[in-house]
Backbone as CSV, one residue per row, in Angstrom:
resi,resn,N_x,N_y,N_z,CA_x,CA_y,CA_z,C_x,C_y,C_z
1,MET,129.804,69.057,102.061,129.304,70.415,101.968,130.335,71.399,102.489
2,ARG,131.137,70.996,103.465,132.110,71.899,104.065,133.053,72.465,103.023
3,ALA,133.404,71.659,102.012,134.362,72.117,101.011,133.828,73.308,100.230
4,LEU,132.518,73.488,100.216,131.933,74.585,99.464,132.314,75.924,100.042
5,PHE,132.724,75.960,101.290,133.006,77.226,101.915,134.444,77.674,101.736
6,ALA,135.290,76.833,101.138,136.673,77.255,100.921,136.753,78.484,100.033
7,PRO,136.078,78.531,98.860,136.114,79.743,98.041,135.501,80.934,98.763
8,LEU,134.414,80.685,99.542,133.769,81.766,100.249,134.700,82.368,101.285
9,THR,135.499,81.540,101.960,136.442,82.031,102.957,137.491,82.920,102.317
10,ILE,137.951,82.529,101.122,138.939,83.351,100.414,138.344,84.703,100.068
11,VAL,137.084,84.698,99.601,136.415,85.952,99.264,136.284,86.830,100.491
12,ILE,135.907,86.216,101.619,135.755,86.974,102.854,137.063,87.618,103.265
13,THR,138.172,86.861,103.159,139.476,87.400,103.530,139.818,88.617,102.687
14,LEU,139.565,88.525,101.387,139.857,89.648,100.490,138.958,90.835,100.793
15,LEU,137.648,90.560,101.033,136.727,91.644,101.327,137.072,92.328,102.634
16,THR,137.487,91.542,103.625,137.841,92.110,104.914,139.029,93.038,104.775
17,ALA,139.996,92.629,103.967,141.188,93.450,103.780,140.870,94.750,103.067
18,SER,139.911,94.725,102.150,139.627,95.905,101.341,138.510,96.758,101.901
19,CYS,137.771,96.241,102.892,136.616,96.971,103.410,136.743,97.259,104.892
20,SER,137.945,97.466,105.366,138.131,97.741,106.774,137.404,99.013,107.146
21,LYS,136.844,99.070,108.319,135.999,100.171,108.725,136.852,101.379,109.037
22,PRO,136.558,102.585,108.474,137.357,103.763,108.746,137.246,104.184,110.191
23,GLU,138.267,104.889,110.643,138.322,105.304,112.025,137.140,106.215,112.336
24,GLY,136.504,105.985,113.457,135.385,106.804,113.873,134.053,106.372,113.295
25,ALA,134.056,105.356,112.438,132.798,104.904,111.845,131.934,104.251,112.903
26,THR,130.630,104.331,112.743,129.702,103.749,113.709,128.836,102.713,113.036
27,THR,128.098,101.972,113.844,127.165,100.996,113.281,126.190,101.709,112.368
28,GLU,125.804,101.072,111.257,124.940,101.691,110.256,123.669,102.218,110.889
29,ASP,123.336,103.493,110.571,122.129,104.115,111.097,120.914,103.362,110.606
30,ALA,120.109,102.819,111.549,118.986,101.977,111.143,117.907,102.756,110.425
31,GLU,117.868,104.082,110.603,116.815,104.856,109.990,117.223,105.469,108.663
32,SER,118.446,105.146,108.174,118.902,105.714,106.918,118.192,105.095,105.728
33,GLU,117.544,103.975,105.931,116.823,103.291,104.858,115.473,102.859,105.364
34,SER,114.459,103.073,104.589,113.127,102.633,104.974,113.122,101.123,105.151
35,PRO,112.532,100.605,106.259,112.515,99.147,106.463,111.695,98.410,105.424
36,PHE,110.978,99.135,104.584,110.144,98.487,103.584,110.609,98.785,102.170
37,GLU,111.837,99.275,101.977,112.333,99.574,100.640,112.444,98.294,99.824
38,ASN,111.956,98.352,98.580,112.000,97.208,97.659,111.244,95.998,98.190
39,ALA,110.228,96.210,99.008,109.535,95.086,99.644,108.356,94.600,98.828
40,THR,108.532,94.528,97.504,107.458,94.010,96.672,107.523,92.500,96.586
41,VAL,106.397,91.883,96.346,106.323,90.430,96.227,105.690,90.115,94.886
42,SER,106.530,89.810,93.890,106.016,89.624,92.539,105.139,88.390,92.423
43,SER,105.357,87.418,93.311,104.616,86.163,93.181,103.180,86.272,93.663
44,PHE,102.866,87.318,94.431,101.560,87.398,95.035,100.964,88.772,94.803
45,PRO,99.650,88.857,94.553,99.019,90.170,94.390,99.002,90.907,95.706
46,ASP,99.023,92.219,95.664,98.970,93.021,96.873,97.602,92.862,97.498
47,PRO,97.497,92.205,98.668,96.188,91.920,99.239,95.492,93.148,99.796
48,ASP,96.193,94.284,99.937,95.593,95.466,100.539,95.375,96.591,99.542
49,SER,95.513,96.286,98.236,95.432,97.347,97.248,94.050,97.969,97.175
50,THR,93.022,97.236,97.641,91.663,97.757,97.538,91.155,98.303,98.859
51,VAL,91.993,98.389,99.879,91.567,98.885,101.176,92.106,100.288,101.370
52,PRO,91.299,101.343,101.249,91.793,102.719,101.360,92.454,102.955,102.705
53,GLY,93.590,103.586,102.688,94.289,103.940,103.909,95.099,102.837,104.515
54,GLU,95.046,101.615,103.960,95.805,100.491,104.508,97.153,100.400,103.825
55,LEU,98.176,100.124,104.606,99.463,99.832,104.019,99.441,98.438,103.432
56,PRO,100.288,98.140,102.416,100.382,96.765,101.919,100.673,95.804,103.047
57,ALA,100.223,94.551,102.913,100.369,93.581,104.000,101.803,93.372,104.399
58,VAL,102.739,93.494,103.439,104.139,93.283,103.781,104.621,94.331,104.751
59,GLN,103.877,95.474,104.867,104.281,96.545,105.752,103.547,96.500,107.086
60,THR,102.624,95.590,107.257,101.791,95.633,108.441,102.205,94.654,109.524
61,PHE,103.183,93.810,109.250,103.671,92.940,110.290,104.639,93.708,111.189
62,ALA,105.073,93.066,112.270,105.931,93.747,113.234,107.185,94.307,112.570
63,GLN,107.479,95.561,112.872,108.662,96.176,112.315,109.892,95.738,113.103
64,PRO,111.076,95.833,112.500,112.280,95.374,113.181,112.643,96.270,114.347
65,ASN,113.388,95.708,115.270,113.885,96.459,116.419,114.969,97.419,115.946
66,LEU,114.748,98.723,116.101,115.684,99.698,115.575,116.769,100.079,116.582
67,GLU,116.762,99.453,117.735,117.784,99.751,118.736,119.006,98.866,118.484
68,LEU,120.076,99.471,118.034,121.274,98.710,117.676,122.245,98.672,118.842
69,THR,122.990,97.620,118.919,124.050,97.517,119.909,125.381,97.649,119.206
70,GLY,126.442,97.407,119.927,127.780,97.544,119.378,128.137,96.395,118.471
71,PRO,129.413,96.277,118.111,129.849,95.236,117.181,129.639,93.838,117.739
72,VAL,129.589,92.878,116.825,129.398,91.485,117.208,130.630,90.979,117.950
73,HIS,130.404,90.244,119.025,131.509,89.668,119.788,131.547,88.167,119.564
74,GLU,132.733,87.641,119.431,132.875,86.195,119.256,132.473,85.485,120.540
75,SER,131.916,84.319,120.366,131.518,83.506,121.510,131.922,82.068,121.250
76,PRO,132.526,81.392,122.236,132.914,79.985,122.036,131.729,79.113,121.648
77,GLY,130.515,79.554,122.004,129.348,78.739,121.709,128.953,78.731,120.243
78,ILE,129.465,79.679,119.446,129.051,79.728,118.049,130.210,79.622,117.065
79,VAL,131.398,79.412,117.549,132.542,79.334,116.629,133.177,77.953,116.643
80,ASP,132.369,76.940,116.937,132.915,75.591,117.020,132.777,74.838,115.710
81,ASN,132.385,75.510,114.617,132.379,74.870,113.316,132.716,75.914,112.264
82,GLN,132.989,75.446,111.080,133.504,76.330,110.038,132.504,77.398,109.637
83,GLU,131.214,77.026,109.496,130.210,78.006,109.105,130.129,79.135,110.119
84,ALA,130.161,78.790,111.419,130.077,79.818,112.454,131.279,80.748,112.401
85,ARG,132.463,80.197,112.156,133.657,81.052,112.074,133.557,81.994,110.884
86,VAL,133.068,81.475,109.746,132.889,82.335,108.570,131.862,83.419,108.878
87,ALA,130.762,83.064,109.551,129.736,84.045,109.896,130.301,85.148,110.768
88,VAL,131.080,84.778,111.761,131.678,85.779,112.649,132.595,86.708,111.871
89,ASP,133.379,86.156,110.963,134.260,86.995,110.135,133.442,87.970,109.286
90,LEU,132.357,87.477,108.714,131.516,88.343,107.896,130.862,89.438,108.726
91,LEU,130.434,89.100,109.928,129.740,90.075,110.764,130.647,91.212,111.202
92,LYS,131.944,91.002,111.165,132.891,92.056,111.534,133.070,93.084,110.430
93,MET,132.632,92.733,109.210,132.806,93.637,108.079,131.813,94.786,108.129
94,GLU,132.132,95.845,107.384,131.224,96.968,107.269,130.007,96.539,106.449
95,ASN,128.832,97.007,106.869,127.608,96.640,106.154,127.636,97.140,104.716
96,GLY,127.090,96.350,103.826,127.033,96.698,102.420,126.471,95.547,101.624
97,PRO,126.207,95.745,100.326,125.603,94.699,99.492,126.415,93.413,99.443
98,ALA,127.755,93.525,99.346,128.588,92.323,99.260,128.474,91.493,100.529
99,LYS,128.492,92.174,101.665,128.364,91.459,102.938,126.988,90.804,103.046
100,SER,125.933,91.531,102.660,124.583,91.002,102.753,124.409,89.755,101.893
101,LEU,124.917,89.798,100.655,124.797,88.641,99.764,125.581,87.454,100.289
102,ALA,126.787,87.717,100.807,127.617,86.626,101.337,126.956,85.974,102.541
103,LEU,126.366,86.784,103.428,125.689,86.235,104.596,124.465,85.404,104.189
104,THR,123.691,85.912,103.235,122.515,85.175,102.777,122.906,83.813,102.223
105,GLU,123.946,83.777,101.380,124.393,82.506,100.809,124.923,81.577,101.889
106,LEU,125.689,82.146,102.830,126.234,81.333,103.918,125.111,80.662,104.707
107,PHE,124.109,81.433,105.125,123.046,80.878,105.954,122.139,79.931,105.169
108,GLN,121.978,80.164,103.891,121.191,79.235,103.086,121.864,77.862,103.032
109,ARG,123.163,77.849,102.757,123.886,76.572,102.695,123.962,75.913,104.071
110,TRP,124.183,76.730,105.078,124.287,76.195,106.435,122.960,75.577,106.867
111,ALA,121.841,76.261,106.575,120.527,75.735,106.948,120.229,74.421,106.235
112,GLU,120.661,74.298,104.991,120.466,73.048,104.263,121.249,71.904,104.890
113,ASP,122.393,72.227,105.460,123.249,71.207,106.069,122.841,70.912,107.514
114,ASP,122.534,71.948,108.282,122.202,71.783,109.697,121.364,72.983,110.131
115,LEU,120.053,72.866,109.997,119.160,73.992,110.271,119.269,74.460,111.719
116,ASP,119.286,73.531,112.668,119.350,73.915,114.079,120.617,74.702,114.391
117,ALA,121.739,74.264,113.821,122.995,74.973,114.062,122.937,76.376,113.467
118,ALA,122.385,76.496,112.273,122.268,77.812,111.643,121.366,78.724,112.462
119,MET,120.243,78.192,112.963,119.327,78.995,113.763,119.957,79.454,115.067
120,GLY,121.004,78.743,115.504,121.701,79.134,116.724,122.377,80.492,116.629
121,MET,122.543,81.006,115.409,123.167,82.317,115.235,122.188,83.464,115.457
122,LEU,120.890,83.201,115.436,119.913,84.281,115.502,120.077,85.183,116.727
123,PRO,120.316,84.644,117.944,120.452,85.547,119.096,121.569,86.576,118.943
124,TYR,122.542,86.285,118.109,123.659,87.211,117.938,123.371,88.256,116.859
125,LEU,122.179,88.178,116.236,121.857,89.074,115.136,120.627,89.933,115.397
126,VAL,119.928,89.709,116.506,118.618,90.334,116.690,118.680,91.848,116.735
127,ASN,119.809,92.425,117.110,119.909,93.879,117.197,120.677,94.485,116.034
128,ASP,120.907,93.711,114.994,121.605,94.217,113.813,120.692,93.984,112.616
129,ILE,119.994,95.009,112.193,118.897,94.863,111.241,119.338,94.246,109.925
130,GLU,120.371,94.799,109.319,120.775,94.319,108.000,121.244,92.875,108.043
131,ASN,122.033,92.528,109.057,122.518,91.154,109.175,121.375,90.189,109.459
132,LYS,120.407,90.643,110.259,119.258,89.791,110.569,118.428,89.528,109.307
133,ARG,118.256,90.546,108.482,117.500,90.352,107.246,118.198,89.358,106.326
134,ALA,119.520,89.470,106.211,120.274,88.528,105.386,120.120,87.106,105.938
135,PHE,120.119,86.985,107.256,119.950,85.684,107.908,118.609,85.057,107.523
136,PHE,117.527,85.827,107.627,116.201,85.285,107.337,116.043,84.949,105.860
137,ARG,116.627,85.754,104.990,116.579,85.416,103.566,117.248,84.068,103.319
138,GLY,118.300,83.795,104.077,119.025,82.545,103.884,118.327,81.327,104.459
139,VAL,117.763,81.450,105.657,117.211,80.273,106.336,115.742,80.019,105.997
140,ALA,115.018,81.028,105.483,113.571,80.872,105.259,113.205,79.683,104.375
141,PRO,113.904,79.445,103.240,113.509,78.306,102.402,113.575,76.967,103.130
142,GLN,114.611,76.772,103.948,114.735,75.511,104.657,113.748,75.419,105.815
143,LEU,113.485,76.539,106.475,112.458,76.555,107.518,111.093,76.188,106.937
144,LEU,110.811,76.680,105.743,109.535,76.358,105.093,109.403,74.859,104.888
145,GLU,110.490,74.207,104.506,110.452,72.761,104.272,110.353,71.971,105.564
146,GLN,111.115,72.356,106.582,111.233,71.553,107.793,110.306,71.982,108.921
147,ASP,110.060,73.278,109.049,109.303,73.762,110.207,108.491,74.999,109.838
148,PRO,107.436,74.846,109.023,106.651,76.019,108.597,105.999,76.762,109.753
149,GLU,105.681,76.065,110.841,105.074,76.738,111.982,106.057,77.707,112.633
150,ARG,107.309,77.314,112.701,108.331,78.219,113.247,108.540,79.404,112.314
151,LEU,108.521,79.144,111.012,108.666,80.229,110.048,107.496,81.197,110.171
152,LEU,106.282,80.694,110.346,105.123,81.555,110.512,105.306,82.489,111.708
153,ALA,105.768,81.937,112.822,105.985,82.758,114.018,107.019,83.851,113.749
154,ILE,108.060,83.513,113.012,109.112,84.488,112.707,108.578,85.599,111.812
155,THR,107.729,85.259,110.840,107.203,86.297,109.943,106.336,87.298,110.682
156,LYS,105.814,86.939,111.828,104.988,87.859,112.601,105.813,88.721,113.553
157,GLU,107.098,88.394,113.695,107.955,89.130,114.616,109.020,89.960,113.909
158,HIS,109.391,89.570,112.700,110.515,90.213,112.022,110.145,90.541,110.587
159,TRP,110.833,91.532,110.047,110.625,91.903,108.651,111.910,91.711,107.856
160,TRP,111.778,91.223,106.618,112.882,91.170,105.673,112.283,91.118,104.280
161,GLN,113.082,91.403,103.285,112.583,91.331,101.916,112.259,89.876,101.594
162,GLY,111.020,89.607,101.283,110.562,88.236,101.088,109.750,87.720,102.258
163,GLN,109.565,88.560,103.295,108.839,88.122,104.480,107.382,87.782,104.180
164,PHE,106.712,88.634,103.392,105.295,88.371,103.117,105.120,87.087,102.313
165,GLU,106.011,86.865,101.356,105.940,85.619,100.593,106.154,84.424,101.512
166,ALA,107.097,84.552,102.459,107.339,83.470,103.415,106.108,83.241,104.294
167,TYR,105.423,84.324,104.661,104.202,84.209,105.461,103.130,83.421,104.696
168,VAL,102.891,83.794,103.441,101.862,83.120,102.648,102.217,81.653,102.428
169,GLN,103.479,81.379,102.115,103.892,79.993,101.865,103.781,79.148,103.124
170,SER,104.177,79.701,104.268,104.088,78.921,105.510,102.625,78.672,105.881
171,MET,101.777,79.676,105.721,100.356,79.491,106.022,99.718,78.471,105.075
172,THR,100.131,78.473,103.821,99.589,77.514,102.852,99.929,76.084,103.267
173,LYS,101.165,75.865,103.705,101.559,74.526,104.147,100.852,74.142,105.439
174,ILE,100.720,75.096,106.358,100.065,74.808,107.626,98.592,74.477,107.417
175,ALA,97.963,75.121,106.433,96.557,74.829,106.138,96.365,73.381,105.702
176,ASP,97.412,72.753,105.192,97.336,71.351,104.789,97.685,70.389,105.921
177,SER,98.331,70.895,106.975,98.804,69.996,108.034,98.227,70.303,109.412
178,ASN,97.797,71.541,109.642,97.293,71.920,110.963,96.210,72.991,110.778
179,LEU,95.020,72.553,110.424,93.931,73.476,110.122,93.582,74.378,111.304
180,ASP,93.621,73.840,112.508,93.267,74.652,113.675,94.222,75.830,113.834
181,LEU,95.512,75.580,113.655,96.490,76.665,113.752,96.281,77.675,112.625
182,ALA,96.013,77.178,111.421,95.788,78.083,110.287,94.584,78.984,110.544
183,ILE,93.499,78.407,111.047,92.293,79.190,111.335,92.576,80.223,112.420
184,GLU,93.209,79.797,113.499,93.493,80.710,114.614,94.395,81.850,114.170
185,SER,95.416,81.525,113.414,96.362,82.542,112.966,95.699,83.529,112.013
186,TYR,94.879,83.009,111.109,94.246,83.874,110.107,93.202,84.791,110.738
187,THR,92.328,84.235,111.547,91.229,85.033,112.099,91.687,85.972,113.200
188,SER,92.860,85.754,113.777,93.347,86.638,114.840,94.098,87.844,114.296
189,THR,94.349,87.888,112.990,94.994,89.052,112.402,93.941,90.111,112.085
190,THR,94.375,91.356,111.961,93.438,92.430,111.667,92.992,92.367,110.208
191,GLU,91.946,93.106,109.910,91.313,93.028,108.596,92.297,93.273,107.460
192,GLY,93.160,94.262,107.606,94.090,94.594,106.534,95.109,93.524,106.231
193,ARG,95.320,92.606,107.164,96.332,91.563,106.985,95.752,90.228,106.509
194,GLN,94.461,90.176,106.298,93.821,88.916,105.913,93.924,88.733,104.399
195,TYR,94.929,87.987,103.981,95.193,87.769,102.564,94.094,86.883,101.977
196,PRO,93.348,87.362,100.974,92.171,86.624,100.484,92.467,85.216,99.984
197,GLY,93.589,85.014,99.305,93.895,83.692,98.777,94.000,82.634,99.858
198,LEU,94.476,83.019,101.040,94.578,82.063,102.144,93.189,81.697,102.676
199,ALA,92.269,82.648,102.661,90.904,82.353,103.114,90.281,81.275,102.240
200,GLU,90.486,81.373,100.932,89.959,80.362,100.010,90.590,78.993,100.281
201,LYS,91.888,78.993,100.521,92.606,77.737,100.778,92.084,77.059,102.052
202,ILE,91.971,77.817,103.123,91.537,77.240,104.402,90.090,76.751,104.313
203,ALA,89.214,77.564,103.714,87.808,77.165,103.598,87.664,75.913,102.739
204,GLY,88.416,75.836,101.655,88.361,74.648,100.808,88.813,73.404,101.548
205,ASN,89.883,73.525,102.332,90.362,72.375,103.104,89.349,71.955,104.162
206,LEU,88.649,72.937,104.746,87.615,72.594,105.724,86.477,71.821,105.063
207,MET,86.141,72.175,103.848,85.104,71.441,103.124,85.524,69.999,102.864
208,VAL,86.786,69.814,102.526,87.277,68.475,102.193,87.470,67.627,103.443
209,ASP,88.070,68.202,104.480,88.478,67.427,105.655,87.459,67.426,106.785
210,ARG,86.561,68.415,106.807,85.633,68.508,107.933,84.189,68.620,107.444
211,SER,83.638,69.827,107.418,82.224,69.928,107.053,81.904,71.314,106.520
212,LEU,80.748,71.407,105.855,80.251,72.693,105.376,80.047,73.656,106.536
213,GLU,79.527,73.147,107.640,79.245,74.010,108.789,80.514,74.667,109.325
214,GLU,81.610,73.897,109.423,82.860,74.470,109.925,83.458,75.448,108.922
215,ALA,83.309,75.156,107.642,83.811,76.071,106.618,83.049,77.385,106.659
216,GLU,81.721,77.324,106.803,80.909,78.538,106.899,81.237,79.318,108.169
217,ALA,81.449,78.611,109.264,81.791,79.282,110.524,83.107,80.047,110.388
218,PHE,84.076,79.442,109.702,85.342,80.131,109.458,85.125,81.380,108.617
219,ALA,84.337,81.264,107.568,84.084,82.411,106.687,83.442,83.558,107.456
220,MET,82.535,83.239,108.368,81.854,84.287,109.121,82.771,84.997,110.117
221,LEU,83.916,84.412,110.442,84.876,85.044,111.359,85.795,86.035,110.645
222,ILE,85.772,86.032,109.326,86.694,86.870,108.546,86.129,88.287,108.450
223,GLU,86.950,89.258,108.796,86.493,90.645,108.801,86.569,91.283,107.409
224,ARG,87.558,90.936,106.650,87.780,91.602,105.369,86.772,91.086,104.327
225,PRO,85.989,91.963,103.710,84.918,91.499,102.809,85.402,90.636,101.653
226,GLU,86.465,91.055,100.941,86.908,90.248,99.808,87.509,88.921,100.247
227,ALA,88.085,88.882,101.443,88.606,87.614,101.958,87.457,86.687,102.330
228,ARG,86.392,87.252,102.913,85.203,86.444,103.220,84.597,85.899,101.930
229,GLY,84.568,86.741,100.898,84.047,86.283,99.613,84.870,85.153,99.027
230,MET,86.192,85.263,99.147,87.064,84.202,98.637,86.873,82.906,99.420
231,ALA,86.588,83.015,100.710,86.313,81.804,101.494,85.051,81.115,100.979
232,VAL,84.020,81.905,100.697,82.783,81.327,100.145,83.047,80.725,98.770
233,GLU,83.878,81.371,97.981,84.238,80.824,96.675,84.895,79.453,96.825
234,GLY,85.793,79.330,97.805,86.430,78.040,98.051,85.434,76.983,98.497
235,ILE,84.481,77.384,99.332,83.443,76.453,99.785,82.651,75.918,98.592
236,VAL,82.191,76.827,97.740,81.345,76.430,96.616,82.122,75.597,95.600
237,GLU,83.351,75.992,95.326,84.150,75.234,94.349,84.299,73.776,94.776
238,HIS,84.614,73.556,96.047,84.798,72.175,96.504,83.475,71.435,96.626
239,TRP,82.408,72.145,96.985,81.097,71.509,97.090,80.610,71.064,95.711
240,THR,80.925,71.866,94.681,80.493,71.531,93.327,81.101,70.220,92.852
241,ARG,82.272,69.882,93.349,82.885,68.589,92.994,82.024,67.433,93.491
242,GLN,81.412,67.624,94.674,80.661,66.545,95.309,79.204,66.506,94.850
243,ASP,78.587,67.704,94.771,77.147,67.757,94.467,76.840,69.073,93.761
244,PRO,76.976,69.123,92.437,76.770,70.385,91.707,75.385,70.988,91.926
245,PHE,74.357,70.148,91.978,72.995,70.663,92.149,72.845,71.335,93.513
246,ALA,73.324,70.677,94.560,73.224,71.260,95.903,74.028,72.552,95.997
247,ALA,75.196,72.578,95.361,76.031,73.783,95.387,75.312,74.935,94.683
248,ALA,74.679,74.640,93.539,73.967,75.680,92.799,72.781,76.208,93.608
249,THR,72.083,75.328,94.293,70.970,75.754,95.145,71.473,76.651,96.274
250,TYR,72.613,76.280,96.844,73.240,77.072,97.914,73.577,78.475,97.409
251,VAL,74.167,78.550,96.226,74.540,79.844,95.640,73.303,80.681,95.384
252,ASP,72.258,80.059,94.880,71.025,80.775,94.542,70.372,81.384,95.777
253,ASP,70.601,80.782,96.938,69.975,81.247,98.182,70.761,82.356,98.874
254,ILE,71.972,82.665,98.411,72.779,83.713,99.043,72.160,85.073,98.749
255,SER,71.925,85.857,99.793,71.232,87.140,99.618,72.185,88.312,99.398
256,ASP,73.389,88.237,99.934,74.358,89.329,99.781,74.918,89.311,98.360
257,PRO,74.651,90.337,97.539,75.094,90.317,96.144,76.605,90.169,95.988
258,ALA,77.388,90.834,96.854,78.845,90.764,96.737,79.352,89.350,97.010
259,VAL,78.835,88.737,98.080,79.233,87.365,98.414,78.755,86.403,97.334
260,LYS,77.569,86.674,96.791,77.017,85.780,95.770,77.899,85.761,94.527
261,ASP,78.466,86.896,94.151,79.351,86.933,92.987,80.551,86.018,93.174
262,TYR,81.139,86.046,94.379,82.263,85.138,94.654,81.803,83.680,94.587
263,ALA,80.620,83.411,95.121,80.087,82.043,95.102,79.873,81.562,93.668
264,ILE,79.356,82.443,92.810,79.151,82.075,91.400,80.487,81.760,90.736
265,ARG,81.494,82.559,91.060,82.804,82.300,90.464,83.334,80.927,90.902
266,GLY,83.087,80.559,92.161,83.475,79.222,92.609,82.711,78.139,91.878
267,LEU,81.446,78.418,91.587,80.601,77.448,90.885,81.092,77.221,89.452
268,ILE,81.345,78.297,88.723,81.697,78.131,87.317,83.111,77.596,87.131
269,ARG,83.951,77.738,88.143,85.289,77.160,88.028,85.236,75.643,87.949
270,ARG,84.113,75.070,88.385,83.953,73.616,88.327,82.947,73.174,87.268
271,THR,82.206,74.110,86.697,81.172,73.706,85.732,81.465,74.172,84.307
272,ALA,82.498,74.995,84.125,82.757,75.603,82.807,82.933,74.560,81.718
273,ASN,83.546,73.428,82.046,83.825,72.417,81.017,82.657,71.464,80.783
274,HIS,82.095,70.933,81.860,81.062,69.913,81.656,79.654,70.503,81.598
275,SER,79.461,71.773,82.020,78.140,72.408,81.921,78.304,73.855,81.462
276,PRO,78.807,74.045,80.249,79.077,75.414,79.795,77.832,76.286,79.731
277,GLU,76.677,75.711,79.382,75.443,76.504,79.312,75.096,77.072,80.683
278,GLU,75.179,76.241,81.710,74.899,76.699,83.068,75.894,77.770,83.498
279,SER,77.172,77.550,83.180,78.197,78.525,83.551,77.943,79.869,82.897
280,PHE,77.521,79.812,81.630,77.234,81.038,80.900,76.092,81.805,81.572
281,VAL,75.029,81.105,81.891,73.863,81.746,82.497,74.205,82.337,83.859
282,TRP,74.917,81.569,84.669,75.298,82.048,85.998,76.159,83.305,85.899
283,THR,77.109,83.302,84.993,78.018,84.437,84.879,77.281,85.717,84.526
284,MET,76.288,85.605,83.673,75.552,86.789,83.251,74.658,87.362,84.355
285,THR,74.506,86.631,85.480,73.729,87.163,86.612,74.604,87.966,87.564
286,MET,75.908,87.955,87.348,76.820,88.641,88.258,76.812,90.152,88.018
287,GLN,77.134,90.884,89.091,77.284,92.327,88.973,78.572,92.651,88.228
288,GLN,78.575,93.768,87.503,79.806,94.202,86.861,80.821,94.609,87.932
289,GLY,82.069,94.221,87.723,83.116,94.526,88.682,84.262,93.546,88.558
290,ASP,85.183,93.620,89.500,86.389,92.794,89.435,86.093,91.305,89.524
291,VAL,85.109,90.917,90.345,84.809,89.491,90.506,84.253,88.930,89.198
292,ARG,83.336,89.671,88.562,82.798,89.194,87.281,83.881,89.208,86.205
293,MET,84.751,90.195,86.239,85.852,90.231,85.278,86.682,88.960,85.398
294,GLY,86.976,88.558,86.624,87.720,87.318,86.819,86.970,86.114,86.285
295,ALA,85.639,86.126,86.435,84.829,84.997,85.970,84.834,84.893,84.451
296,VAL,84.628,86.021,83.750,84.571,85.954,82.286,85.940,85.609,81.699
297,LYS,86.992,86.074,82.326,88.332,85.725,81.849,88.594,84.236,82.043
298,HIS,88.104,83.703,83.155,88.242,82.261,83.402,87.507,81.464,82.332
299,LEU,86.282,81.871,82.018,85.524,81.169,80.984,86.202,81.281,79.630
300,ALA,86.750,82.446,79.336,87.428,82.630,78.048,88.628,81.704,77.923
301,ARG,89.354,81.535,79.001,90.508,80.611,78.957,90.044,79.178,78.780
302,ARG,88.946,78.817,79.440,88.425,77.452,79.336,87.839,77.167,77.952
303,TRP,87.197,78.160,77.361,86.489,77.945,76.104,87.305,78.358,74.880
304,GLY,88.462,78.950,75.096,89.285,79.389,73.980,90.020,78.251,73.304
305,SER,90.817,78.588,72.309,91.618,77.604,71.551,90.748,76.522,70.918
306,GLY,89.534,76.876,70.513,88.696,75.928,69.787,87.986,74.897,70.614
307,ARG,88.069,74.981,71.955,87.454,73.942,72.781,85.929,74.061,72.826
308,GLU,85.428,75.284,73.029,83.980,75.522,73.058,83.709,76.794,72.263
309,PRO,83.883,76.747,70.917,83.759,77.979,70.115,82.376,78.615,70.193
310,GLU,81.334,77.783,70.336,79.980,78.330,70.376,79.785,79.228,71.589
311,PHE,80.216,78.727,72.753,80.009,79.496,73.976,80.959,80.689,74.055
312,LEU,82.153,80.538,73.512,83.061,81.679,73.480,82.478,82.796,72.619
313,GLU,81.900,82.432,71.486,81.299,83.427,70.594,80.109,84.106,71.264
314,ARG,79.312,83.313,71.982,78.171,83.900,72.698,78.641,84.847,73.802
315,LEU,79.720,84.463,74.463,80.254,85.300,75.541,80.753,86.633,74.984
316,ILE,81.523,86.566,73.898,82.068,87.789,73.309,80.954,88.708,72.808
317,GLY,79.917,88.114,72.255,78.852,88.908,71.673,77.739,89.287,72.623
318,HIS,77.818,88.882,73.881,76.714,89.158,74.806,76.575,90.669,75.024
319,PRO,75.370,91.208,74.851,75.174,92.659,74.982,75.405,93.190,76.388
320,GLY,75.365,92.306,77.384,75.560,92.755,78.761,77.010,92.985,79.135
321,LEU,77.957,92.535,78.290,79.371,92.721,78.582,79.793,94.161,78.294
322,THR,80.653,94.688,79.129,81.241,95.991,78.833,82.349,95.804,77.794
323,GLU,82.771,96.898,77.173,83.857,96.798,76.196,85.143,96.325,76.858
324,ARG,85.361,96.753,78.079,86.552,96.309,78.816,86.505,94.806,79.053
325,GLU,85.343,94.274,79.428,85.197,92.832,79.630,85.363,92.088,78.310
326,ARG,84.791,92.643,77.247,84.885,91.992,75.937,86.346,91.911,75.470
327,ASP,87.091,92.984,75.669,88.516,92.973,75.311,89.277,91.952,76.145
328,ALA,88.925,91.871,77.430,89.595,90.909,78.316,89.294,89.476,77.906
329,VAL,88.067,89.223,77.460,87.680,87.888,76.993,88.508,87.512,75.768
330,ARG,88.603,88.421,74.808,89.380,88.130,73.593,90.844,87.856,73.934
331,GLU,91.383,88.664,74.816,92.801,88.483,75.195,92.996,87.149,75.909
332,SER,92.096,86.832,76.850,92.225,85.580,77.605,92.034,84.360,76.729
333,ALA,91.189,84.493,75.683,90.939,83.367,74.783,92.052,83.204,73.761
334,GLY,92.981,84.155,73.711,94.098,84.062,72.768,93.771,84.530,71.379
335,GLU,92.712,85.354,71.253,92.324,85.838,69.910,93.174,87.051,69.528
């Protein structure tokens, strides 16, 4: 792996020669750029889009330390290998896109080769925002593979482009390996930060690995209404695998209409294929809104392409559907 850095070292030498810092220049002003610029996460829906007055979740974690110190100083403790020497050379350069990309690539390769050694550079970057962000972009993928719990802790202390995605991915892995930590971490965050998809994941795992009672207890601790609904959806979906009749009875007994809609969606996700008539009837009992829209689109995908033409035709022609829902059904079915 060491040989991979020979071309990078040549690039660094050329960049250093051409990007020398002009006389009187200072460390980049931390407030010249919004810490959340370009902080979109295409892989995940914005979990706070329906909460008035809430910032997107990627903006609600701890903001970076804006107090900058002077230039990076070499230390014998971090220059005892080639990657560290290259990092020190890069850190001496003026901040800019080329430096940021080079640092990200350097730390990604270094973390793949020796994660602990790469993480040893973090103390030298904590007061340099741009360099720290490049560092986290580089090491996050390997941290996710080797130490998701450490990555989770970092996502709650630092911000970088891709931080929210790293948070969701680390929590997803932790939910499969350490349910207690996942529950504690999720329920201890404020309402605006409770990503609904994670609630469904944790509740479903509790149903599989523990009990209905523990899954319900977790759902009741969730402050955010749509996240609580998604937890109930996860409970019902997994329960339907084991006992469809009991799950349907459970759904029928739910008194809160909003929660019941999520529960119905969990039910039909498991019954659409083997009990299409039941799924059809259940769906038509839901309130109009985003949850029902998701349900009818799910049924359209399941029943489209000639698999269940009778039920797809009944769904499209049902007088209770809005025109918007009907159009969504046709699109989801591929018509």
